A tleap script that builds the chain and sets N, CA, C and O, in Angstrom:
source leaprc.protein.ff14SB
mol = sequence {
  NLEU SER LEU PHE GLY ASP VAL ALA THR GLU
  LEU ALA ILE LEU CYS ASP GLY ASP GLU GLY
  LEU LEU VAL GLY TYR GLU SER ILE GLU PHE
  LEU ALA PRO LEU TYR ALA GLY ASP PHE VAL
  GLU VAL THR GLY ARG ILE THR LYS ILE GLY
  ARG THR SER ARG ARG MET GLU PHE GLU ALA
  ARG LYS VAL ILE SER ALA ARG ARG ASP LEU
  SER ASP SER ALA ALA ASP VAL LEU GLU THR
  PRO ILE ILE VAL GLY ARG ALA ILE GLY THR
  THR VAL VAL LYS ALA GLU GLN GLN ARG LYS
  ILE HIE THR ALA CALA
}
set mol.1.N position { 1.306 15.482 10.619 }
set mol.1.CA position { 1.214 15.955 9.316 }
set mol.1.C position { 1.667 14.830 8.342 }
set mol.1.O position { 1.185 14.642 7.226 }
set mol.2.N position { 2.982 13.876 9.108 }
set mol.2.CA position { 3.278 12.989 8.373 }
set mol.2.C position { 2.357 12.025 8.307 }
set mol.2.O position { 2.272 11.379 7.263 }
set mol.3.N position { 1.491 11.742 9.405 }
set mol.3.CA position { 0.383 10.437 9.195 }
set mol.3.C position { -0.500 10.644 8.078 }
set mol.3.O position { -1.105 9.720 7.535 }
set mol.4.N position { -0.581 11.908 7.713 }
set mol.4.CA position { -1.422 12.437 6.897 }
set mol.4.C position { -0.816 11.680 5.523 }
set mol.4.O position { -1.414 10.871 4.813 }
set mol.5.N position { 0.387 12.127 5.387 }
set mol.5.CA position { 1.112 11.730 3.986 }
set mol.5.C position { 0.993 10.261 3.765 }
set mol.5.O position { 0.644 9.677 2.740 }
set mol.6.N position { 1.349 9.776 4.918 }
set mol.6.CA position { 1.235 7.980 4.862 }
set mol.6.C position { -0.128 7.513 4.260 }
set mol.6.O position { -0.317 6.620 3.433 }
set mol.7.N position { -0.890 8.202 4.777 }
set mol.7.CA position { -2.584 8.036 4.189 }
set mol.7.C position { -2.598 8.012 2.604 }
set mol.7.O position { -2.998 7.123 1.852 }
set mol.8.N position { -2.005 9.334 2.297 }
set mol.8.CA position { -2.055 9.837 1.235 }
set mol.8.C position { -1.340 8.814 0.144 }
set mol.8.O position { -1.826 8.483 -0.938 }
set mol.9.N position { -0.024 8.380 0.709 }
set mol.9.CA position { 0.548 7.451 -0.030 }
set mol.9.C position { -0.187 6.263 -0.624 }
set mol.9.O position { -0.127 5.739 -1.736 }
set mol.10.N position { -0.967 5.978 0.567 }
set mol.10.CA position { -1.624 4.699 0.735 }
set mol.10.C position { -2.739 4.678 -0.535 }
set mol.10.O position { -2.769 3.952 -1.529 }
set mol.11.N position { -3.581 5.692 -0.136 }
set mol.11.CA position { -4.671 5.927 -1.133 }
set mol.11.C position { -4.056 5.924 -2.665 }
set mol.11.O position { -4.423 5.103 -3.505 }
set mol.12.N position { -3.171 6.846 -2.894 }
set mol.12.CA position { -2.694 6.750 -4.347 }
set mol.12.C position { -2.383 5.419 -4.796 }
set mol.12.O position { -2.745 4.996 -5.894 }
set mol.13.N position { -1.792 4.828 -4.055 }
set mol.13.CA position { -0.934 3.119 -4.467 }
set mol.13.C position { -2.633 2.481 -4.570 }
set mol.13.O position { -2.854 1.876 -5.618 }
set mol.14.N position { -3.402 2.542 -3.924 }
set mol.14.CA position { -4.542 1.437 -4.359 }
set mol.14.C position { -5.526 2.327 -5.298 }
set mol.14.O position { -6.312 1.607 -5.914 }
set mol.15.N position { -5.637 3.334 -5.489 }
set mol.15.CA position { -6.183 4.019 -6.523 }
set mol.15.C position { -5.269 4.309 -7.989 }
set mol.15.O position { -5.815 4.653 -9.038 }
set mol.16.N position { -4.080 4.139 -7.870 }
set mol.16.CA position { -3.196 4.239 -9.388 }
set mol.16.C position { -2.152 3.374 -9.340 }
set mol.16.O position { -1.450 3.433 -10.350 }
set mol.17.N position { -1.739 2.447 -8.372 }
set mol.17.CA position { -0.777 1.823 -8.239 }
set mol.17.C position { 0.567 2.428 -8.353 }
set mol.17.O position { 1.504 2.018 -9.038 }
set mol.18.N position { 0.529 3.343 -7.669 }
set mol.18.CA position { 1.974 4.486 -7.937 }
set mol.18.C position { 1.713 5.497 -6.621 }
set mol.18.O position { 0.647 6.088 -6.445 }
set mol.19.N position { 2.730 5.579 -5.842 }
set mol.19.CA position { 2.768 6.761 -4.811 }
set mol.19.C position { 2.453 7.858 -4.909 }
set mol.19.O position { 2.044 8.414 -3.890 }
set mol.20.N position { 2.518 8.630 -6.201 }
set mol.20.CA position { 2.494 10.035 -6.666 }
set mol.20.C position { 2.906 10.739 -5.491 }
set mol.20.O position { 3.362 10.180 -4.494 }
set mol.21.N position { 2.734 12.028 -5.624 }
set mol.21.CA position { 3.244 13.087 -4.589 }
set mol.21.C position { 2.319 13.733 -3.722 }
set mol.21.O position { 1.311 14.169 -4.279 }
set mol.22.N position { 2.413 13.894 -2.549 }
set mol.22.CA position { 1.627 15.028 -2.050 }
set mol.22.C position { 1.944 16.382 -2.194 }
set mol.22.O position { 2.744 16.923 -1.431 }
set mol.23.N position { 1.377 16.987 -3.122 }
set mol.23.CA position { 1.689 18.386 -3.273 }
set mol.23.C position { 1.520 19.557 -2.314 }
set mol.23.O position { 2.227 20.561 -2.404 }
set mol.24.N position { 0.527 19.403 -1.354 }
set mol.24.CA position { 0.202 20.512 -0.877 }
set mol.24.C position { -1.289 20.238 0.033 }
set mol.24.O position { -2.058 19.292 -0.141 }
set mol.25.N position { -1.406 21.127 0.833 }
set mol.25.CA position { -2.626 21.120 1.803 }
set mol.25.C position { -3.643 22.075 1.113 }
set mol.25.O position { -3.139 22.934 0.390 }
set mol.26.N position { -4.564 22.062 1.191 }
set mol.26.CA position { -5.654 23.144 1.201 }
set mol.26.C position { -6.108 23.356 2.488 }
set mol.26.O position { -6.813 24.365 2.523 }
set mol.27.N position { -5.982 22.777 3.631 }
set mol.27.CA position { -6.507 23.248 4.569 }
set mol.27.C position { -6.121 22.341 5.900 }
set mol.27.O position { -6.446 21.154 5.865 }
set mol.28.N position { -5.561 22.761 6.866 }
set mol.28.CA position { -5.037 21.666 7.937 }
set mol.28.C position { -5.771 22.452 9.434 }
set mol.28.O position { -5.745 23.636 9.771 }
set mol.29.N position { -6.246 21.545 9.948 }
set mol.29.CA position { -7.289 22.068 11.486 }
set mol.29.C position { -6.386 21.049 12.319 }
set mol.29.O position { -6.226 19.882 11.960 }
set mol.30.N position { -5.688 21.718 13.713 }
set mol.30.CA position { -5.343 21.109 14.687 }
set mol.30.C position { -6.778 21.483 15.834 }
set mol.30.O position { -7.184 22.609 16.123 }
set mol.31.N position { -7.287 20.250 16.288 }
set mol.31.CA position { -8.456 20.232 17.017 }
set mol.31.C position { -8.255 19.902 18.504 }
set mol.31.O position { -8.975 20.379 19.381 }
set mol.32.N position { -7.497 19.277 18.679 }
set mol.32.CA position { -7.208 18.983 20.112 }
set mol.32.C position { -5.641 18.419 20.325 }
set mol.32.O position { -4.934 17.953 19.431 }
set mol.33.N position { -5.272 18.584 21.770 }
set mol.33.CA position { -3.730 17.943 21.604 }
set mol.33.C position { -3.304 16.618 21.548 }
set mol.33.O position { -4.143 15.733 21.382 }
set mol.34.N position { -2.276 16.389 21.649 }
set mol.34.CA position { -1.659 14.929 21.682 }
set mol.34.C position { -0.490 14.958 22.751 }
set mol.34.O position { 0.178 15.965 22.982 }
set mol.35.N position { -0.345 13.904 23.288 }
set mol.35.CA position { 0.793 13.872 24.363 }
set mol.35.C position { 1.398 12.550 23.920 }
set mol.35.O position { 0.630 11.683 23.502 }
set mol.36.N position { 2.881 12.284 23.982 }
set mol.36.CA position { 3.489 11.138 24.236 }
set mol.36.C position { 2.942 10.034 24.672 }
set mol.36.O position { 2.722 10.044 25.883 }
set mol.37.N position { 2.644 9.086 24.109 }
set mol.37.CA position { 2.161 8.030 24.810 }
set mol.37.C position { 0.401 7.874 24.160 }
set mol.37.O position { -0.204 6.810 24.286 }
set mol.38.N position { -0.099 8.843 23.626 }
set mol.38.CA position { -1.317 8.764 23.081 }
set mol.38.C position { -1.568 8.042 21.465 }
set mol.38.O position { -1.035 8.564 20.485 }
set mol.39.N position { -2.133 7.230 21.380 }
set mol.39.CA position { -2.428 6.437 20.152 }
set mol.39.C position { -3.658 7.161 18.910 }
set mol.39.O position { -4.858 7.341 19.116 }
set mol.40.N position { -3.042 7.403 17.901 }
set mol.40.CA position { -3.765 7.795 16.999 }
set mol.40.C position { -4.069 6.994 15.978 }
set mol.40.O position { -3.293 6.148 15.533 }
set mol.41.N position { -5.460 7.261 15.454 }
set mol.41.CA position { -5.631 6.218 13.907 }
set mol.41.C position { -6.164 7.602 13.276 }
set mol.41.O position { -6.815 8.582 13.637 }
set mol.42.N position { -5.495 7.101 12.092 }
set mol.42.CA position { -5.893 8.144 10.841 }
set mol.42.C position { -6.342 7.610 9.734 }
set mol.42.O position { -5.653 6.842 9.063 }
set mol.43.N position { -7.616 7.977 9.402 }
set mol.43.CA position { -8.228 7.717 7.966 }
set mol.43.C position { -8.287 8.727 6.628 }
set mol.43.O position { -8.222 9.943 6.802 }
set mol.44.N position { -8.392 8.258 5.521 }
set mol.44.CA position { -8.425 9.361 4.544 }
set mol.44.C position { -9.505 8.581 3.167 }
set mol.44.O position { -9.862 7.427 2.931 }
set mol.45.N position { -9.704 9.726 2.601 }
set mol.45.CA position { -10.587 9.400 1.322 }
set mol.45.C position { -10.320 10.219 0.417 }
set mol.45.O position { -10.053 11.406 0.602 }
set mol.46.N position { -10.375 9.596 -0.738 }
set mol.46.CA position { -10.631 10.506 -2.010 }
set mol.46.C position { -11.784 11.032 -2.585 }
set mol.46.O position { -12.653 10.418 -3.204 }
set mol.47.N position { -11.732 12.007 -2.377 }
set mol.47.CA position { -12.832 12.887 -2.730 }
set mol.47.C position { -13.034 13.276 -4.245 }
set mol.47.O position { -14.188 13.479 -4.623 }
set mol.48.N position { -12.051 13.388 -5.088 }
set mol.48.CA position { -12.232 13.864 -6.377 }
set mol.48.C position { -10.872 13.342 -6.878 }
set mol.48.O position { -9.784 13.315 -6.301 }
set mol.49.N position { -11.238 12.928 -8.130 }
set mol.49.CA position { -10.220 12.540 -9.030 }
set mol.49.C position { -10.404 13.225 -10.505 }
set mol.49.O position { -11.337 13.196 -11.308 }
set mol.50.N position { -9.032 13.894 -10.524 }
set mol.50.CA position { -8.774 14.719 -11.748 }
set mol.50.C position { -7.680 14.047 -12.862 }
set mol.50.O position { -6.843 13.342 -12.299 }
set mol.51.N position { -7.598 14.095 -13.678 }
set mol.51.CA position { -6.411 13.345 -14.898 }
set mol.51.C position { -5.520 13.053 -14.142 }
set mol.51.O position { -5.266 11.854 -14.022 }
set mol.52.N position { -4.846 13.904 -13.479 }
set mol.52.CA position { -3.737 13.428 -12.690 }
set mol.52.C position { -3.692 13.847 -11.332 }
set mol.52.O position { -2.667 13.638 -10.684 }
set mol.53.N position { -4.701 14.428 -10.805 }
set mol.53.CA position { -4.742 14.845 -9.127 }
set mol.53.C position { -5.573 14.196 -8.620 }
set mol.53.O position { -6.531 13.724 -9.233 }
set mol.54.N position { -5.244 13.984 -6.796 }
set mol.54.CA position { -6.379 13.178 -6.437 }
set mol.54.C position { -6.701 14.182 -5.202 }
set mol.54.O position { -5.761 14.311 -4.418 }
set mol.55.N position { -7.800 14.864 -4.924 }
set mol.55.CA position { -8.156 15.522 -3.725 }
set mol.55.C position { -8.545 14.460 -2.771 }
set mol.55.O position { -9.453 13.637 -2.893 }
set mol.56.N position { -7.805 14.597 -1.915 }
set mol.56.CA position { -8.083 13.798 -0.352 }
set mol.56.C position { -8.317 14.399 0.822 }
set mol.56.O position { -7.562 15.317 1.141 }
set mol.57.N position { -9.292 14.056 1.617 }
set mol.57.CA position { -9.825 14.177 2.748 }
set mol.57.C position { -8.959 13.603 3.879 }
set mol.57.O position { -8.457 12.552 3.481 }
set mol.58.N position { -8.580 13.902 5.187 }
set mol.58.CA position { -8.098 13.135 6.373 }
set mol.58.C position { -8.477 13.365 7.486 }
set mol.58.O position { -9.021 14.460 7.630 }
set mol.59.N position { -8.383 12.648 8.464 }
set mol.59.CA position { -8.685 12.918 9.711 }
set mol.59.C position { -8.220 12.095 10.818 }
set mol.59.O position { -8.512 10.899 10.804 }
set mol.60.N position { -7.494 12.605 11.832 }
set mol.60.CA position { -7.077 11.895 12.982 }
set mol.60.C position { -7.818 11.954 14.013 }
set mol.60.O position { -8.603 12.886 14.188 }
set mol.61.N position { -7.641 10.738 15.034 }
set mol.61.CA position { -8.544 10.448 16.251 }
set mol.61.C position { -7.744 9.748 16.978 }
set mol.61.O position { -7.087 8.778 16.600 }
set mol.62.N position { -7.785 10.362 18.368 }
set mol.62.CA position { -7.061 9.909 19.258 }
set mol.62.C position { -7.961 8.840 19.931 }
set mol.62.O position { -9.154 9.072 20.128 }
set mol.63.N position { -7.357 7.622 20.297 }
set mol.63.CA position { -8.338 6.348 20.439 }
set mol.63.C position { -7.979 5.715 21.715 }
set mol.63.O position { -8.782 5.073 22.392 }
set mol.64.N position { -6.457 5.961 22.096 }
set mol.64.CA position { -6.092 5.661 23.477 }
set mol.64.C position { -5.082 6.983 24.326 }
set mol.64.O position { -4.111 7.614 23.910 }
set mol.65.N position { -5.719 7.028 25.481 }
set mol.65.CA position { -5.081 8.341 25.908 }
set mol.65.C position { -3.996 7.618 27.248 }
set mol.65.O position { -4.206 6.828 28.169 }
set mol.66.N position { -2.871 8.326 26.789 }
set mol.66.CA position { -1.542 7.813 27.937 }
set mol.66.C position { -2.543 8.421 29.092 }
set mol.66.O position { -3.569 9.095 28.995 }
set mol.67.N position { -1.681 7.806 30.448 }
set mol.67.CA position { -2.340 8.029 31.614 }
set mol.67.C position { -0.649 8.062 32.553 }
set mol.67.O position { -0.157 7.229 33.314 }
set mol.68.N position { -0.223 9.171 32.150 }
set mol.68.CA position { 1.083 9.450 33.055 }
set mol.68.C position { 1.310 9.371 34.276 }
set mol.68.O position { 2.367 9.102 34.847 }
set mol.69.N position { -0.236 9.737 34.914 }
set mol.69.CA position { -0.636 10.233 36.376 }
set mol.69.C position { -0.598 8.926 37.043 }
set mol.69.O position { -0.518 9.023 38.268 }
set mol.70.N position { -0.636 7.620 36.534 }
set mol.70.CA position { -0.832 6.519 36.886 }
set mol.70.C position { 0.512 5.760 36.971 }
set mol.70.O position { 0.877 5.227 38.018 }
set mol.71.N position { 1.201 5.732 35.883 }
set mol.71.CA position { 2.288 4.858 35.503 }
set mol.71.C position { 2.775 5.437 34.404 }
set mol.71.O position { 2.145 6.193 33.664 }
set mol.72.N position { 4.270 4.978 34.239 }
set mol.72.CA position { 5.008 5.697 32.998 }
set mol.72.C position { 4.448 4.648 31.800 }
set mol.72.O position { 4.971 4.870 30.708 }
set mol.73.N position { 3.432 3.496 31.821 }
set mol.73.CA position { 2.988 2.936 30.889 }
set mol.73.C position { 1.596 2.445 31.183 }
set mol.73.O position { 1.299 1.274 30.948 }
set mol.74.N position { 0.543 3.487 31.803 }
set mol.74.CA position { -0.652 3.185 32.023 }
set mol.74.C position { -1.409 3.916 30.614 }
set mol.74.O position { -0.786 4.807 30.038 }
set mol.75.N position { -2.373 3.616 30.250 }
set mol.75.CA position { -3.221 3.913 29.162 }
set mol.75.C position { -4.768 3.708 29.286 }
set mol.75.O position { -5.306 2.855 29.991 }
set mol.76.N position { -5.360 4.572 28.534 }
set mol.76.CA position { -6.919 3.902 28.669 }
set mol.76.C position { -7.476 4.010 27.182 }
set mol.76.O position { -7.290 4.935 26.393 }
set mol.77.N position { -8.079 3.039 27.024 }
set mol.77.CA position { -8.585 3.132 25.466 }
set mol.77.C position { -10.281 4.066 25.760 }
set mol.77.O position { -11.121 3.764 26.607 }
set mol.78.N position { -10.340 5.032 24.914 }
set mol.78.CA position { -11.195 6.030 24.926 }
set mol.78.C position { -12.767 5.462 24.381 }
set mol.78.O position { -12.926 4.826 23.339 }
set mol.79.N position { -13.464 5.707 24.985 }
set mol.79.CA position { -14.962 5.499 24.794 }
set mol.79.C position { -15.367 6.007 23.733 }
set mol.79.O position { -15.758 5.265 22.832 }
set mol.80.N position { -15.370 7.225 23.600 }
set mol.80.CA position { -15.464 7.823 22.188 }
set mol.80.C position { -14.187 8.526 21.584 }
set mol.80.O position { -13.695 9.521 22.116 }
set mol.81.N position { -13.783 8.063 20.672 }
set mol.81.CA position { -12.351 8.812 19.980 }
set mol.81.C position { -12.450 10.211 20.161 }
set mol.81.O position { -13.563 10.715 20.304 }
set mol.82.N position { -11.247 11.019 20.174 }
set mol.82.CA position { -11.523 12.666 20.225 }
set mol.82.C position { -10.961 12.784 18.958 }
set mol.82.O position { -9.979 12.051 18.836 }
set mol.83.N position { -11.266 13.533 17.834 }
set mol.83.CA position { -10.901 14.030 16.465 }
set mol.83.C position { -9.756 15.337 16.818 }
set mol.83.O position { -9.968 16.512 17.120 }
set mol.84.N position { -8.598 14.646 16.651 }
set mol.84.CA position { -7.729 15.576 17.117 }
set mol.84.C position { -6.988 16.551 15.626 }
set mol.84.O position { -6.220 17.502 15.775 }
set mol.85.N position { -7.360 16.126 14.550 }
set mol.85.CA position { -7.120 16.706 13.486 }
set mol.85.C position { -7.487 16.582 12.517 }
set mol.85.O position { -8.030 15.482 12.420 }
set mol.86.N position { -7.531 17.470 11.092 }
set mol.86.CA position { -8.312 17.301 9.644 }
set mol.86.C position { -7.540 17.899 8.990 }
set mol.86.O position { -6.894 18.890 9.328 }
set mol.87.N position { -7.536 17.208 7.733 }
set mol.87.CA position { -6.912 18.108 6.600 }
set mol.87.C position { -7.503 17.738 5.388 }
set mol.87.O position { -8.304 16.804 5.346 }
set mol.88.N position { -7.112 18.528 4.174 }
set mol.88.CA position { -7.760 18.258 2.987 }
set mol.88.C position { -6.176 18.496 1.929 }
set mol.88.O position { -5.562 19.563 1.919 }
set mol.89.N position { -5.868 17.583 1.329 }
set mol.89.CA position { -4.898 17.565 0.530 }
set mol.89.C position { -4.966 17.387 -0.869 }
set mol.89.O position { -6.089 17.237 -1.351 }
set mol.90.N position { -3.939 17.374 -1.649 }
set mol.90.CA position { -3.821 16.922 -3.022 }
set mol.90.C position { -2.587 16.299 -3.434 }
set mol.90.O position { -1.465 16.803 -3.397 }
set mol.91.N position { -3.025 14.760 -3.966 }
set mol.91.CA position { -1.706 14.339 -4.758 }
set mol.91.C position { -1.775 14.128 -6.092 }
set mol.91.O position { -2.681 13.635 -6.763 }
set mol.92.N position { -0.637 14.587 -6.424 }
set mol.92.CA position { -0.541 14.367 -8.008 }
set mol.92.C position { 0.119 12.770 -8.410 }
set mol.92.O position { 1.102 12.381 -7.779 }
set mol.93.N position { -0.513 11.864 -9.530 }
set mol.93.CA position { 0.111 10.946 -9.984 }
set mol.93.C position { 0.516 11.342 -11.353 }
set mol.93.O position { -0.436 11.700 -12.047 }
set mol.94.N position { 1.760 11.375 -11.967 }
set mol.94.CA position { 1.667 11.516 -13.383 }
set mol.94.C position { 1.174 10.546 -14.372 }
set mol.94.O position { 1.513 9.363 -14.348 }
set mol.95.N position { 0.410 11.026 -15.202 }
set mol.95.CA position { -0.279 10.312 -16.317 }
set mol.95.C position { 0.113 8.925 -16.858 }
set mol.95.O position { -0.643 8.114 -17.395 }
set mol.96.N position { 1.333 8.808 -16.638 }
set mol.96.CA position { 2.276 8.181 -17.581 }
set mol.96.C position { 2.928 6.735 -16.442 }
set mol.96.O position { 3.479 5.672 -16.729 }
set mol.97.N position { 2.558 7.312 -15.209 }
set mol.97.CA position { 2.926 6.492 -13.952 }
set mol.97.C position { 1.402 5.898 -13.309 }
set mol.97.O position { 1.435 5.315 -12.226 }
set mol.98.N position { 0.323 6.047 -13.899 }
set mol.98.CA position { -1.292 5.588 -13.259 }
set mol.98.C position { -1.210 4.423 -14.287 }
set mol.98.O position { -1.175 4.464 -15.516 }
set mol.99.N position { -1.185 3.084 -13.186 }
set mol.99.CA position { -1.380 1.595 -13.658 }
set mol.99.C position { -2.712 1.293 -13.675 }
set mol.99.O position { -2.975 0.106 -13.869 }
set mol.100.N position { -3.822 2.217 -13.491 }
set mol.100.CA position { -5.316 1.775 -13.213 }
set mol.100.C position { -5.874 2.669 -13.942 }
set mol.100.O position { -5.285 3.732 -14.138 }
set mol.101.N position { -7.206 2.403 -14.529 }
set mol.101.CA position { -8.099 3.314 -15.259 }
set mol.101.C position { -8.949 3.774 -14.651 }
set mol.101.O position { -9.474 3.138 -13.738 }
set mol.102.N position { -9.252 4.753 -14.913 }
set mol.102.CA position { -10.706 5.615 -14.115 }
set mol.102.C position { -11.568 6.248 -14.954 }
set mol.102.O position { -11.237 6.940 -15.917 }
set mol.103.N position { -12.731 6.001 -14.571 }
set mol.103.CA position { -13.744 6.526 -15.406 }
set mol.103.C position { -14.293 7.679 -14.756 }
set mol.103.O position { -14.532 7.794 -13.554 }
set mol.104.N position { -14.489 8.610 -15.761 }
set mol.104.CA position { -15.284 10.036 -15.174 }
set mol.104.C position { -16.409 10.081 -14.421 }
set mol.104.O position { -17.412 9.709 -15.031 }
set mol.105.N position { -16.572 10.411 -13.307 }
set mol.105.CA position { -17.897 10.510 -12.633 }
set mol.105.C position { -18.715 11.245 -12.981 }
set mol.105.O position { -19.795 11.290 -12.392 }
savepdb mol mol.pdb
quit
């Protein structure tokens, strides 16, 4: 979840020039296990912009799998990344802290 929070911060800065505050998650799905040594990539996008709220969707994919069965440092790049988690959350950026102008969609 902390990686989703990091992506939310980046999206808020790109959108508003301010970190805002991730106030909560509408949904969280854990879809596959992760293990120490696995490498994860997390993406996110803003799906709705309100006056101060930003609805965001996140997805985490395992792209490298640790291979402890071979050695302490062995790993394989996955041919097809595995979706390990998804979430939908909302970030709020106070109107007076927004440094970019948004037009209604």
